[in-house]
C-alpha positions as CSV (number, residue, x, y, z in Angstrom):
1,X,20.1,10.1,-12.0
2,X,17.1,11.8,-13.6
3,X,15.0,14.2,-11.5
4,X,11.4,13.8,-10.5
5,X,10.5,16.5,-13.1
6,X,12.3,14.7,-15.9
7,X,10.4,11.5,-15.0
8,X,7.1,13.4,-14.9
9,X,7.9,15.0,-18.3
10,X,8.8,11.6,-19.8
11,X,5.5,10.2,-18.7
12,X,3.7,13.1,-20.2
13,X,5.6,12.4,-23.5
14,X,4.5,8.8,-23.2
15,X,0.9,9.9,-22.7
16,X,1.1,12.1,-25.9
17,X,2.6,9.2,-27.9
18,X,0.0,6.7,-26.7
19,X,-2.7,9.2,-27.6
20,X,-1.4,9.5,-31.1
21,X,-1.0,5.7,-31.4
22,X,-4.5,5.0,-30.0
23,X,-5.9,6.9,-33.0
24,X,-3.8,5.0,-35.4
25,X,-4.4,1.6,-33.8
26,X,-8.2,2.1,-33.8
27,X,-10.3,1.2,-30.8
28,X,-8.2,-0.5,-28.2
29,X,-10.1,-2.1,-25.3
30,X,-7.8,-1.2,-22.5
31,X,-9.3,0.6,-19.5
32,X,-7.1,0.1,-16.5
33,X,-5.5,2.1,-13.6
34,X,-1.8,2.3,-14.2
35,X,1.1,3.2,-11.7
36,X,4.8,3.8,-12.2
37,X,7.2,3.6,-9.3
38,X,10.6,5.2,-9.6
39,X,12.8,3.0,-7.4
40,X,15.8,5.3,-7.0
41,X,13.8,8.4,-6.2
42,X,11.2,6.8,-4.0
43,X,8.3,8.5,-5.9
44,X,5.4,7.2,-8.0
45,X,3.0,8.4,-10.6
46,X,-0.4,7.1,-11.6
47,X,-3.0,7.6,-14.2
48,X,-5.8,5.8,-16.0
49,X,-5.7,4.0,-19.3
50,X,-9.0,4.7,-21.1
51,X,-9.5,3.5,-24.7
52,X,-5.7,3.1,-25.1
53,X,-5.0,6.6,-23.9
54,X,-3.2,7.5,-20.7
55,X,-5.1,10.2,-18.9
56,X,-5.2,11.9,-15.5
57,X,-1.5,11.4,-15.0
58,X,-0.6,12.7,-11.5
59,X,1.9,12.2,-8.7
60,X,1.5,9.5,-6.1
61,X,0.9,5.8,-6.1
62,X,-2.3,3.9,-6.8
63,X,-2.3,0.6,-4.9
64,X,-5.2,-0.6,-7.0
65,X,-3.3,-0.2,-10.3
66,X,-3.8,-3.2,-12.6
67,X,-0.7,-2.3,-14.6
68,X,2.5,-1.4,-12.7
69,X,5.9,-0.4,-14.0
70,X,8.9,-0.2,-11.7
71,X,12.1,1.3,-12.9
72,X,15.0,3.6,-12.0
73,X,14.7,7.2,-13.1
74,X,17.4,6.9,-15.8
75,X,15.8,3.7,-17.1
76,X,12.4,5.3,-17.3
77,X,13.6,8.3,-19.2
78,X,15.7,6.1,-21.5
79,X,12.8,3.7,-22.1
80,X,10.4,6.5,-23.1
81,X,13.1,8.3,-25.2
82,X,13.5,5.1,-27.2
83,X,17.1,4.5,-26.0
84,X,16.2,1.4,-23.9
85,X,14.4,-1.6,-25.5
86,X,11.3,-2.5,-23.5
87,X,11.5,-6.2,-24.2
88,X,15.2,-6.5,-23.3
89,X,14.9,-4.4,-20.2
90,X,11.9,-6.5,-19.0
91,X,13.5,-9.8,-19.8
92,X,16.8,-8.8,-18.0
93,X,14.9,-7.6,-15.0
94,X,16.1,-4.0,-15.5
95,X,12.5,-2.9,-15.3
96,X,9.5,-4.7,-13.8
97,X,6.0,-4.8,-15.2
98,X,3.2,-6.3,-13.3
99,X,0.1,-6.8,-15.5
100,X,-2.2,-9.3,-17.0
101,X,-0.4,-10.8,-20.1
102,X,-3.4,-9.9,-22.3
103,X,-3.1,-6.3,-21.1
104,X,0.6,-6.3,-22.0
105,X,-0.2,-7.4,-25.6
106,X,-2.7,-4.6,-26.0
107,X,-0.4,-2.0,-24.4
108,X,2.4,-3.0,-26.7
109,X,0.3,-1.9,-29.7
110,X,0.1,1.6,-28.3
111,X,3.8,2.0,-27.5
């Protein structure tokens, strides 16, 4: 089981990757609150997607999040490290994503 710090670090890596991909993808109209719940640790993180970038990443949940990812700590770290395929994990129910389908399409461009 990954630790809270490993999950936090992985999310910061994701934010850095999204920042780089947002520049390459051009202007992406995706401004939404985002939350990530780690089911086996009982913790959550939240941030804000602005222009395709993940900013203000911090501990705690945001019940008003428009995009929500739920995963175990190991699955989150593997997903962000590229060792777990997002589509397969989502289709198998290994991870859960709650979001508008159009937001998911935009978000996929940034991953």
